N, C-alpha and C positions, 0 to 999 in steps of 0.2 A: 855442917854438910860441906863440902867443896863444891867447885865447877871444873870438870876435866872433860880432855878430850880422850877418848878411849879406844884403842886399832886393835883390833881383829883378825889376824892375816892369815890366811890356811894353805892349803892347796891351791887351791879354785880360784877365791875369792876373797875380799878385802875390805872391810866394814870399818867405817869410822864415825862413833859414836859420842853426842855432846851429851853428859852424866850434869843434870844439875837438879837441886832439891830434891836427893833419893833417887833420882829414875832418869830412863831416856829422854829425852827431848827432843832429839833430832837424830837420823841417822843418811848416811852416804856409803851407798855400795858401789865396789867394782869390779867385777870380774877377771881379776889381776890375781896370781897370789905365787906361789913358790915355783910351781909346775912354769912359770912363763920363764921364770929366770932360769930354772935347768934346761930349758929349750932353749934360749937365747944365750946363755954364758955369762950373763953382766943382771943386773936389778934395775936396768932404767926404766924399764917397763910398770914396777913395782912401786918404785920413786916418783913416777911421774904421775899413777891414781894415788899415790897417797898424798900426795901435793894437791892435787885435784880436791880430793876426800876431803880432807882437813878444810880448805879453806869453804866447802861447800856445806858442811857441817856444823861450823862455826857460829854461821847466823847471826854475828853481830855480838856473840856474848863475848865472853873474859875469862876461860880457863885457867888455870893457874900450871899444869902438865899435861902430856900426852902421855899416856900410859898404855904400853902394848905387849900383847903376849900372841903366843903361836908361832906359827912358820917363821915371821918376821924376824925372831929372836937366832933363825939359824942360819947355816954359811948361805943358805938361799934367799935369804930376807934382806934385811937394812942392817941391822948389828949381829952379829953371834955372841952368843951369850952360853959359857959353859951348863950343861945339865947339871942338875943335884944327883946324888944317888939315893934312891929309895933305901929305908924308908925317909918320907921327908913330911917335917910338921907344916903347917902354913904358917909359923913362925919363919921356920927353917927358908921359905918360900919368900917370904917379907925381906927377911935378910940378904935374900939371894940378889936382889933386885938391882941391875946397873943401870945408871945415867947417861947420857950423853949428849950431844946438841949437833943438830940439822938444820943450819940457818936457809939453808937452801928450800928447805921443805917449810919450815916453821920458825918462828923465834922462840916458841916455848922449849922447856928442857924435856928431854925422852926421856921415858924411866921403864926398862925392860924386865919381866917376868921370865926368870930360868923357867928349862923345863925340867923334866924327872927321868932319867932312865934307873932300868932293873939291871942290874947284874948278879953273877952269881958271885959265893966267898971267892972262889979262887978265878984262874984264867980262864978266858972262853975256848971251851973248844968242843969238839963234833959231838959229847955228848950231853954238854949242857946249853949248847945254841938254841935250842928250844925254850930257856927260861930266860934271855935278855929281850929287853923293850925300850922304845925311847916314846917319849910324848912332850911335845908343844902345844899350849892349847888348853888340853882336859882339864891342867891342874888348874888352871884360871875358873874354869867351868864349876868346879866342882865345890872351890870357897865359894861361889857366888850361890849353887844350889844349898852350902852349908849355912851359908850369912840368911838365906832366906827360908827354908825349911827345917823341921824336926828330923832328924834321921835318927834311926835307933842303929849304933855301931855294934861290930863292924858291920861295912856297908861295901854291898856291889853294887861298880857305877857303870855301866853299859852305854857309851857313847856310839850315837848314829851320825853319821856324816860321811864324808868322801870315805875313812878309815870307820873300820867300828874298832871299838877300844874295850876290855874290858878291864875295870881299873879296881883295885882293892883297897877300902881305906878299914884301918884299924881304927881302936878304939881312942888313938892319941888325940882329936884325928891325926892321923900319917898316912901320905899316901906310901902303901906297903910294897905293891908290886902289880904290874898291867902287861896286856899283851894285846896285840893289835892285828888286824884282818883287813884284807885291801877288797871288802866285800864292796863299799860305796864305787871306787874306782872299777871296779872288775862289772859291775852292773852298766855302770856308763859307757864302758869299752865294748861290751858285749853286745848292750843292746843300740849302739849307734855306729860302731864298728865292723859288724858281723852282720851274716845273712838275718840274724834275731831282727835288724833296724824294721824289716819287713814285716814282723811276726807280731812284735808287740808295742807299747803302747811306756811313756813315761811312767814313771811309778808314781807321780804326784799325780797322775788323772786317772790312772784304771781304779774300776770299781772292783773291792774285794771279793774271794771268789776262794774260801777257805778249803774246799775238798781238792781243789787244784794248787793250791798251794802244797798242802799235804800230799799232794802226789808228787810232786816236784820235789820235796824233801826227800821223799821216801827211794825216789826215783836215782836220785843224787847218792844215798846211801848205798844201795846195790849195784847202782852201775856206773858210779863214778861221776865227777862231776862234768868234764867232756860230753860224755854219752849224754848225761842228763839236758843238757844245754843244745846239746843237737837234738834231742827229742821235743823242746818245745817249738822248734820248726816243722819238725815232722806231727805234731798235735795239730797246729795251726791248717798246715796242707793236707794232711790225709784224714785225720780224725773232724775235721771242721770245727776245730772250737775259734770263739772270737777272739779277736785281739786283747780282749780285758783279762780272759782267763787263760792264754798264751801267757801274759805279763806274771798274773798269779804264781804257773810253773815256775816261770826263770827266776822269781824272787822266792820262793820254795827251794830251789836247786841251790845257791847259794844260801839261804839262810843255814844250810848246812857247815857251813863254813863259820859262821858264829857258835851254833852250836857244841861244835869240833872244842873249838877256842875256849870255852866256857867248861870244857868238862874238867880242868882242872883246878877250877875252885868249886866245886859241891861241895855242902857242908862247911862252905869260909865263912858265912855271912849271914849275918842275921835280918835283910834288908836287901833286895835288889831292885837300885832303881836305873831304869830306862828313860833315856832324854835322848833329844836330836830332835833329826828331823826325816820327813819321808815315810814309805810306808811299812818299813820293817820294825817299827815300835810298836804298834797293835798286834802285830803278828806274834809276835817275842815272848810281848809280854802273856800271850793266851796260851805260849807252850813250857813257858817258866814255871808253873806253880808247883807248889808242891814244898816239902821239908827239906831239899836241896838247896832252894835257892831264898828261903823264908820268904816273909812279905815283898809282894814284890809290885812295884810303884812305876805308871808311866807317868812321866811328867808332862804337863801340858805342852804344845810348841812356842806360847809366849812367855811361858817361865823358861823355857832350853833356850829359847832365842835370846833374853836377857841376861842368863847365869857368866856369859863372859865378861861383861861389862863390869855387871853387880863384883865380880870374883875380884876384878882387876882394882876396881877401885878401893876393896875391901883393905887387900894385901897391899897400898898403897897407901893406905890409911894408918894401918899397922907400921909399915917400915917407917913411916914420918915420927909412929911414939914409941917405935925403939932405937931411934935418932939415926936408922942407916940412910934417911932421907933426911936432911935439917930441914927445919921448917921453914928458912928462907926460901931456901933453893925451891921447894915445891909451890911456893907464891909467886919464884921468878917470872 
């Protein structure tokens, strides 16, 4: 078991973990991600945050490499690595890892895990645009979840975060296809940058209100998302619903986006694995039961939080076994 620095950088946050003895022993977090690069037009803020976080996470240890996944491998990150095309096995991901050096950040070699793209057989057009997708980071989380748990295939993984993503993994196991909704970012944008900021709470703070959640889901189906969102405000102002109830109504309206995204995966998996953070997980777990989605499992937050680091290490060590990364380089 080696000692590594593992970087998981997404849309809004960058985490650096020190992996030693088969577990995470230190974490440094910075609220900087690809969204900051997109806004500024350069990755200066990301590079500075990464340099600080690496220094904080090392804690005097002697890691042999920095393993990176997520949006840090995109054109809005530190080093762009082309996506692999689905279906992509875990060995494909290991073989697709790319090495680089950034002495201004750290003297260690950096190794980047590629993302995965879902494409139609022929050219993209208006008829098949709905079938395409991109992921960076979730492939590494899946590798970590598979490394840690016995999951019967084929399985549907539902990642919850800034983006909500449905990922079908076949018997290979190989990532066969994925679909993405901006549910998490929409929640943040609607709750913080519209009139609903005065009517709702953080999704991490509210108390579950199942009846209001189901009402929000029903309103979005019947009235449309835009109307359902405004009715969150109306419920608080005219119906005297508490902020926690208005928040549940909001979450219900947005959950409809995920359920619509999942329609194309009905009957295609024997296991559905829901993982990530926030309030959506338990809500989706309660409404996805039945034969169409098989056994529905909700991964606890601690396991979800560790998945990216565990998966990155597993893929890196597999790359060493396959000879993609020379053992001497891994120890450099």
